[in-house]
N, C-alpha and C positions, 0 to 999 in steps of 0.2 A: 464538252464536259465530259469528265470520266464519272464513272460509278464509284461511290466509295464504299466501302465494306463496313458495316456497324458491327463490331464486337462487343458482346454484354460480358461485363467482368462479372463472375459470380461475387456475391458478398460471403464476407468471412464463414459466416454460420454453415454456407450451403457448401463451402468448401470444407469445412469441417465434418459436416455429414458424410460427404464423399470418402474421406479418409477413413473416417469412423467405418462405414461400410467394407472399405479396403480390406481393414485390420480384422474384422469379424469373419470374411472371408477367407483370408489367409490362417487365422486360428483353426478353421475348419481342415484345413489342408496340413496341417503340420503335426509331426509326432507327438503323441502325450505319453506321458509315464507317470504312472500311479496318480492320474487326475490332474497332473501339472503340466505347464507348457511353459517354455523358457522364452523369454524377451527375445534372444539372439535369432531362435528360430523364426518367431514372428516378424523380426525386424529384416530377416533375410527373404522370406517369404512375400513380405509386403512392399518391399523395395522404396520404403519411405525414410525422410529422415528420421535418425533416432532420438531426437528431443522431441519431433512432434510426436513420434510414437507414445514416447513416455508421458507426454502430456494426454495422450486420447487414453491411454491404460490408466492414468490417474484420477480421471473421471469417473469412472466406476459405472457407468452405464452401457456397458456393451452388451449384447446378447451371446452367451456363450453356449456351444454345444453342451449336450447332457453329458458327455464323457471327461467334460473340463470342469473343474473344481475351482483351480486357482490359476494365476500367472506368476512366475518366478520373474519379479523384476531387476534380479541383481544379474548383471550382465559379465560373462565370463570373457567374452570377446573383447568387450570394451575396456577391461581391466588387465587383458594381455596374458591371461591363463591358457594352457593348452588343456584341450578337451581330454579326457582319461588320466590316468595316473601313469606317469614315467617317473621309474627313478633316476636319479641323477648319474650321469656319467662318473665312474671311476677313472682316475687319474693311471695312465698306463705306465706299467713299469718298464723301465730300460734293463734289457739283460746285456751284462757284459760278455765280449767275444774275447775268448782267448786264444792268443797267437801261439 
């Protein structure tokens, strides 16, 4: 006779609570600019799927630190934008060589 290991699967509500707690802890560690936190920073810090993060933020029941007024939910990383402003490269002019 072998010993069987019983694993208890957490229900959906319990798992959602764990993810919520993870997001709250991640928000406390990310940089805050003028009271605003970017969703990209939370996404990287929390390491949870992006769609799940959006669902957690959409609920609106997170406990935010005192220095965070709101969360910017528009992702620059998912849209393919580069951070910072960079000007487009100019086309290089070819110089003629005289022989």
